[in-house]
N, C-alpha and C positions, 0 to 999 in steps of 0.2 A: 506598533505599526497601526496605521490609521485606515479607516474607512473600508475595512474588509468585511463589514457587516452592513445590513440595512440601516439606514439613517433617516432622519425626518426629511432629508433632501432627496431621498430616492434609494434605489437599490445599491447594494455593495458592488464594488468592482469585482468582476468574475476572475480576475487575475491579481497577483500580489501587488500591493501598492506600498512602497517603502517610505512612508511619511509618518510622523507622529500625528495621532488623530486630532488633538485640538489645533495643532498648527495648520494642518491641511483643511480641516473643517472651517476654520476661520478665513482662510484663503478662499475656500469655495463660496463661503458667504459673500465675499467681495466680489468674486467672479459672477455669481448670480445677480448681484446688485448692479454690477457694471454692464452685464450682458454684452460682452464684446462680440463683434461680428467676424473679426478676422484674428485667428489665434495661431501662435507659433509655439511649438514645443521642441526644444532641443534636449535630447536624451529621453527616449521613450521606454527603453528597457522592456519590462513585462507588458506595459500599456495601461497600468493602473491609473495614473494621472490622466492619460488621454481618455480613458473611459469616461472620467468625470467631465473633461472639457466637452466631450461629445453629447453627454446625456443631461447635463445640468443647464443646458442653454441650447439654443439652435443657431450656432454661428453659421455664416454663409460659406466660411473657408476655415479649415484647419490643416496646417502644415506640420507634419511629425517627422523628426530627423533622428536617426539613429544609425549606427553602423551594423547593429545586430551581430556583432562579433563576440559577444559574451556567452553565446550558446543559448540565449533566449530569443525566441522569434514567434510572437503571437499575432503577426500581421494578418493571418487568415481570419481573425476575430474582428478586427477593427471595423470593417464595413458594415457589420450587422449591428454595431453600437450606435451609429449615426442616424440622424433624421435624413430622409431622402433629399431634403433641400439643402443639406450641408455638403459642400465639396471637400473631400478629404484627399490630401496629397501626402503620400508617404515617400520621403527622400531617404534612400539608403546611401549612407556615406559618413565619413568621419566629419563631425561638426567643425573641425579646425582646418579641413581641407579647402582650398580655394575653390575647387569645382563645386563643392557642396554649398559654399556660401554664395556663389553665383546663382546656383539654382534656386535657393531660398529667396535671394534678392529679387528674382524675376517676378515674385508675387506681390511686391510692393510693400507698402506699410501695414503694420499689424496693430490691433488694439490691445493685444495681450501677449506677452512674451515670457515663457516659462523656460528658465535655463537650469538644467539638472543633468548635464552629460558628465564630462570630466571634472574631477574635484581637485587636482593638483593645481597650484597657483597658476602655472603657465597655461593650463587647459582652460580654466574658468576665465582668465583674462583674455584669451584668444576668443572664447565664445562671446564674452561681453562686448569686446571690440567689434566683433563681426556682426552681432545681432541686436545690440541695444539701439543702434542707429536706424533699425528697421521698425522700431516702435514709434508710432505717430505721437505728436504732442497730445497730451491729455490721456495717453494710453498708460498701461501698467507693465512693468517688468518685475518678474520675481526670480529670485535666486534661492536655491535649496542648499542646505548644509552649511549655514553661516556660522556654526559653532565649530571652533577648533577644540581638539581634545588630544592629550598625549596618547591615549589608547588607539587613536585613528590618525596617524601622521600623514595618511594619504588625502585627508580632507583639509584643504587649505583655502577655502572660500572666504573665510573671515577677513583676510588681508584686503582683498578687493572691496568687500562689503564696507569695511571702515573707511577706505579711501573715497568710496561713493559718498558716504555720509559726510566726511570732511570737506568734500567738494561742494557741499551745500545742497545736495539733492533732498527732495522731499521724500522721506522714507518711513517705514513702519516695520518694526521687528515682530515677528510672530515666533515667540520662543516659550514653550510650555515649561521647560526645565533648563535654566541657564548652565546647569552642572552636568547635563546629559553628555554622552559620549559622541552623539551625532544629532543632527536635526537643526532646526531653526530655519525660518524662511524670512528672507529679506525682501520687502515690497518697496519698489521705487515708483513714484508717481511722476510721470513725464510732464 
């Protein structure tokens, strides 16, 4: 698991972050370099990645989407993580529901889109279809769990990831261990 301790880029997330350290640190380095002003996170869970989006940059807007139906709800912490200049919008809802998608679209285009909600093929395809178009030209979309492994049949992101690559998108794979049972981040440059 990554970035659960202090790093050279700042403090550790105060909540669990379910990422491989090298993969997410490499993504964070890109995040800091790009300094996106408008950030969208699909799948907040504990809030570990959200913590980093809020503290490693001072975006003007961060929209975080989650259903909070997994029994994890740290929303009471999120406001204290952000800079006062950052507008934080928390949208409670299933990312695949049309009402949630409409609410997110009301915020316009984003510079950075992180998709890490559902991992079954139909879920990640629905999220990609709904939210990739909200990434502005020149922005970045990142998908988590691009590695499929027999030990985790519920992780099916790789099929979409390979299709995006075959379609000619400019991409970068952040994979610390290609034989790992989970992980891998796919970065798409718009």
